[in-house]
N, C-alpha and C positions, 0 to 999 in steps of 0.2 A: 504494500500500500504506500502511495506517495505521501510525503509528509504533509503537503497542503491538504489532501483529502482527510488524512488522519486528524489534523487540527480542526478542520471545519466540522467533522462529525462529532468530535468530543469536546469542543471548546465551551459549549453551553453548560455542560455539567461541571467543567473546571471553574467557570465563572460563578456558577451557583455555589459551589464549595467555597470559593474565595470570599464570596459575600457573607456566607455563614460564619466563616472564620473571622471576618472583620467585625462582626458583632461583639466579639470578645476574644481576648488572647488565649483563653482557656475555656473549655466546656464546663458550664456551671449547671449541672443537672437539675438543681433545685429551681432554676429560673427558666427552664425549657420544658416544652411538652415532650411526651414520649415520641410523638411523630417527628419532632425536630431532631431528637437524639438518633432515631432510626435513620432519618434521611441523611444526617451528617455521616453516620457510620457507613451507609451505603455508598455515598459519594466518595468517601475516603477509600473504600475498597476498590471502587472503579478507577480512581486516580492512581492508586498503587499498581493496578493491573496495566493501566496505560503507561506508567513509567517503565515497567518491565518491558512492554512492547516497544516503547521508544528507544530504550537502551539496546535492544536487540536489533531493531530495524533501522534506526537512525542514530547511531552512536555519536556522530559528530555534529548533530544539529542542535541549535540553542534550545529547542523544545525540551531536551533532556534536563538541562539545568533548571528550566522553569518548572517542570514537573517535580523535580527533586525538592525544590523549595516549597511547592504547594503541598506535597505529600508529607514533608517534614513538619510543616505547620499543622496539618490536619492530625497527624499522629500525636503531636503534643496536646492538641485539644481533646481528642478522643480518649487518650490514656492519662490526661492530666499530668504530663511530664514537664519538667523544667527544660527550657531550650538547651540543646547540647552545646557544650563549649569546645571549641577546637583547641588543639595543642600544637606547639612547635613540632613535636614529633610527627603528628599527623600531617601537618602542613608540608614539612620537608620530606616525609617518608612516602606520601601518597598524593596529596592535593596538588602540589606544584607540578609533579610529573604528569598527572592527568590533564591539567590545563595546557601544558606544553604540547602534549600529543593530540589533544582533541580536535585540532584544526590542521591536519596533515598537509592540506593543499597550501595554506598560508606558509607553513614551515618550509615546504619544498620550494616554493616560490622565492622565499627569502634567501635560502641557500643558493639557488640558481642566480639570483641577482648579485650575490657576492662573488661566487666562483667563476661564472661565465665571463664577466668583464675582467676578472683577474687573469684568467687564462688567455684571453685575447690580448691583454696588455703585455703579458710576458712575451708572447710571440712578436708583438710590435717592438718591444724594447730590445729583444735579441736581434731583430732585423734592422732596426734603425734607432740605435741607442741614443744618439744625439737628440732626435726629435722627441723620444719618449721621456727623456730627462726633464723636458719642459713641464711635464705633468706632475713631477715629484716636488712636494713642498720642501722648503729650505731645511727643516729639521731632519729630513731623511737623505739629504744630498750626500752625506759622508759615505753612505753605502754604495752609491753609484758613481763615485768619482774614481778614476783610474789611480792606482797606488803601486803599480809595478808588481814585483814579486813579494813585497813585504806584507801585503794584506792590510786590513784595517788595524789601526793602533788600538791599544787598550782603552784609551780615552774615547776614541771614536765609537768603539763597540758598546761601551757603557752608556754613552749619550744616545746612541741609536736605539739600544734596547729600551731605555727609559722613554724615549720619544714614541716608540711603537706602542708600548703599554698605555701611556697617557692618551694617545690618540684613540686607541681601541676602546678604552673606557668611555671617553667622550662620545664616540660614535655609537656605542651600545645604548646610551640613554637618549641621544639625539634621534636615533632610528625609531625608538618607541614614540617619542614626543611628536615627531613629524607625521605620524599616522593620522593626526587630526586633519591634515591637509588632504583628505579623501584618499589616503594611502599613497598618493603620488610623492609626497615629501619623503616618506620612508624609502620608496623605491629609488629616488634620486640619491639620497644619502648613502644607501648601501651600495648601489652600482658605482658611484664615484669612488668610494673608498676601496671597493674591490679592484677598480682600475688602477688606483694609486698603488695598492699592494702589488699588483702584477707588474707595474712599471718599475717599482723598486727592486722586486725580485729579479726581473729580467736584466735590469741595469747592473745589479750586483754581480750576476753570473757573467755578463758580458765583460765586465771590467775586472774580473779576477777576485771578487769578494763573495762569491757564492757560498763557500764553506762558512765564512764568518757570519754571513746573513742567516744561514740555516741554524748555526750554533746558537746565535743570540736571539732567535725568534721562535724556534720550534717548541722549546720547552713550555713556554707560556702562551704561545701564539695560537695553538690549536683550540684550547679552551676559550681564549678570548674571541676567536672567530665564531665559535659555537654560541657564545653569549650574544654576539652581535646578531647572528641569524635568528636566535630565539626572540630577542627584543624586537627585531624587525618584524617577525611574524605577529607579535603582539600589537605592534603599531598598525600593521595591515588589517588586523581584525577590527580595529577601531574604524579605520577608513572604510572598510567594506560594509560595516554596520550603517555608516552614513549614506553610502551610495546605494546599497541594496539591503534594506532592513527586512525584506521578506514580508510575512504576514503581520509582523509587529509594527507598532508605531515607531517612527524614526527615533524619537527621543528615548523610548524604552529600549530599543535595540542598541543605541549608543551607550546607554547607562549599563546595560547588562554586559556588553562586550568590554566596556571600560573597566568594570570591576574584575572580570576574569583576566584582563590584560595586566592590570596592576598587580594581581597575584603573581603573574609570570615574572614581572620585573622585580618584585620583592624577592622571589625565590631565586632569581638569577644573581642578585647582589653577592651572596657568599661565594659564588664561583668566580665572580670578578675579583673579589678579595683574594681568593686562592691563587688566581693568576698573578696578582701583584706580589704575593708571598714567594711564588716560584721565581718571578723575575728578580726579586730582591735578594733571595738567599741561595738560589740555585744557579740561575743564569749568570749572575755576576761572579759566582765562585769559579766559573770557567772549567766545569767538569768535562767539557768536550762535546763534540757533535753527536756521537752515538748515545751517550747517556741522556743528552738533551732530547734526542728523537724518541728514545724509549720512554722517558718521562712524559713528554708531550702527547705521544700517541696513547700511552697508558691512561692518562687523566681524561683525554678525549673519549677513549673507549668506555671508561667507567661512566662518564656523563651520558653518552648516548645509549648505553645499555640500560641505565636507569630510566631513560625516556621510554624505551621500548617495553621494558618489563614492568616497572612501577606505574607507567602511564596507561597500561592496558585496561580497557573498560572491563569491569567485573560483571559477569553474567550471573543473574540470580538463579539459584538452584530451584528446581521444580518444587512448587508447594511452599517455598520459603518467602517470608516477607522481604521486600526489597531493601537492600542496604542503602542508607541515605548518606549523602555527603553534603558538605556545606555548599549552598547555592547562592548566586549573587543577588537575586531579587525575587520577590513574590510576583505572582500574576496580578495584573491590574485590569 
C-alpha cells in the first residue's frame, strides 16, 4: 500500500485519538464515561497496529515518527504512565544511529556531493596542477607547493593538518545550517569543499607531497569527512521538508525534520571531538603513514558499522506491543 493511501485511510482515526489525548495529558477514568474509555483504548490499539504496519512498509517515511509519538502519548494515557525519559545511553546507543540511517537517499546524496567533485578535482589537479592550485585556499597552499625531494617540513605539516581539521569542523556545521536554503546551500557547501579537497590532494601528489598529505590527513580525515556527509544529509532533510512536505503542512514538516536533524548534529559532535583528539595526539606525534591509515580506516569502519547495525529499524515481533522511541512531535 502506498503511503499516501495509507495516510488518507487512517488519518481520521489518528486525528480523533489526538483530540482525545489533548483533552488531558492522562486518562482520568473518574471524569470519563465508559464509552470514552473504550473508544480511547480502541483507537490506541488501531494506532499501534498502524505503527507496526508503517515500520514494516514505510520505514523511512516521516509517518513512522509521527505515529510513534501518537502511540507513545496514547499508551501513557491508557496505562497512566509517566512520560518516558530518554538517557544519554539510549541516545548515543540507538536514537542517533536510527536518525542517521532513516533517510538513506539524503545520506547517499551527501556522500556523492562530497566525493564526486573531489574525484574530478584530483584528476584536474594531476593534469593541470597550475590551474587547479587557483582553487586551493591560502591555508592549504603548503601542501601543493613544489618542495623538491625534501617533502613538507614539520612546521608545514603541523599547520596543514590543523588547517584541514579546523576547516572540516566549520564545514560540518555550515553544511547543516545551509539546509534552510531549500537544501541548495548544503549542496553548494559540500560540493565546493569536496572540490577543494580533491584539488589539494591532486596538487600534493603532483608536487611530491602525496605521502605527507596522506600521513597528516588520513588518521582524522576519514571520520571528519563522514561527519560532514552526515551533517549535510541532515541539512538536506530540512531543505527537502520545505520544498516537498508531502501530505503534511509545510510548517509541520519543517518542524519535524528540524528536530530529527538537530538530533543528528548533536550526536555527531562527539565524533568531531574525537577527530580533533586524533589530530592533536596522534597525527602530530608522527606515527607514520601506515598507522595513520589503519587508525583512520578503523575509526571510519566503526562509525559506519554502527550506522548500519544500530540504525537498523526494529521489526516488532508477532503479537508483541510495538516498541516506542522518542519522536519529534505529536500529530496536529
